[in-house]
C-alpha positions as semicolon CSV with decimal commas, in nm:
position;residue;x (nm);y (nm);z (nm)
1;X;12,010;9,736;8,810
2;X;11,718;9,925;8,668
3;X;11,388;9,736;8,682
4;X;11,343;9,759;8,306
5;X;11,123;9,463;8,216
6;X;11,020;9,294;8,540
7;X;10,742;9,540;8,633
8;X;10,560;9,528;8,297
9;X;10,598;9,149;8,291
10;X;10,451;9,107;8,641
11;X;10,166;9,344;8,557
12;X;10,085;9,139;8,245
13;X;10,094;8,814;8,444
14;X;9,869;8,959;8,713
15;X;9,623;9,078;8,447
16;X;9,604;8,726;8,297
17;X;9,602;8,517;8,613
18;X;9,267;8,586;8,775
19;X;9,179;8,447;9,116
20;X;9,303;8,105;9,226
21;X;9,030;7,969;9,449
22;X;9,069;7,789;9,778
23;X;8,907;7,466;9,666
24;X;9,115;7,212;9,861
25;X;9,003;7,107;10,210
26;X;9,226;7,016;10,502
27;X;9,059;6,703;10,636
28;X;9,198;6,729;10,992
29;X;9,119;7,094;11,071
30;X;8,846;7,149;10,809
31;X;8,979;7,468;10,652
32;X;8,989;7,546;10,280
33;X;9,320;7,624;10,108
34;X;9,497;7,656;9,774
35;X;9,800;7,434;9,733
36;X;10,142;7,526;9,601
37;X;10,104;7,285;9,307
38;X;9,771;7,443;9,219
39;X;9,926;7,791;9,216
40;X;10,231;7,680;9,015
41;X;10,013;7,502;8,758
42;X;9,840;7,835;8,691
43;X;10,157;8,046;8,705
44;X;10,397;7,832;8,502
45;X;10,258;7,899;8,153
46;X;10,228;8,273;8,226
47;X;10,578;8,299;8,370
48;X;10,711;8,125;8,060
49;X;10,507;8,343;7,824
50;X;10,626;8,669;7,981
51;X;10,988;8,560;8,044
52;X;10,991;8,564;8,424
53;X;11,146;8,309;8,656
54;X;11,132;8,278;9,034
55;X;11,423;8,190;9,260
56;X;11,329;8,124;9,624
57;X;11,583;8,202;9,898
58;X;11,541;8,066;10,250
59;X;11,621;8,361;10,476
60;X;11,527;8,199;10,808
61;X;11,411;7,855;10,916
62;X;11,298;7,743;11,259
63;X;11,183;7,393;11,361
64;X;11,044;7,271;11,689
65;X;10,874;6,965;11,828
66;X;10,526;7,003;11,971
67;X;10,303;6,755;12,143
68;X;9,971;6,668;11,983
69;X;9,646;6,633;12,178
70;X;9,685;6,256;12,146
71;X;10,033;6,271;12,300
72;X;10,230;6,225;11,978
73;X;10,511;6,438;11,841
74;X;10,452;6,700;11,574
75;X;10,735;6,877;11,390
76;X;10,640;7,242;11,341
77;X;10,840;7,456;11,097
78;X;10,841;7,829;11,021
79;X;11,026;7,960;10,714
80;X;11,094;8,313;10,597
81;X;11,137;8,294;10,220
82;X;11,250;8,572;9,987
83;X;11,127;8,525;9,631
84;X;11,332;8,682;9,350
85;X;11,112;8,748;9,045
86;X;11,357;8,799;8,760
87;X;11,301;8,899;8,396
88;X;11,519;8,782;8,110
89;X;11,710;9,115;8,108
90;X;11,819;9,055;8,470
91;X;11,586;9,309;8,628
92;X;11,416;9,178;8,941
93;X;11,183;9,254;9,225
94;X;11,179;9,063;9,554
95;X;10,909;8,976;9,803
96;X;10,948;8,807;10,142
97;X;10,687;8,586;10,308
98;X;10,663;8,385;10,626
99;X;10,507;8,041;10,607
100;X;10,425;7,764;10,852
101;X;10,410;7,393;10,795
102;X;10,329;7,096;11,007
């Protein structure tokens, strides 16, 4: 399908969004991050305004147990996710990312 409306819609969203700062702090490792809820709270009204919805697709998922420094068990997960950004006319563009979680 021709990407009729998705590209202009994503450009308009990007123009409106601005930077989402890393203002949350991981207490255990001390690094700064931006959370998924924080990003979605900014994106949701813009996605609605410009008629775009996102459908995530889990492409790969890998889990393993690791031992912590204290001798405990930690479940470590890696996901490859493909995000389908779709406009109301059915045009879409996809982007894949790899993420880790503990």
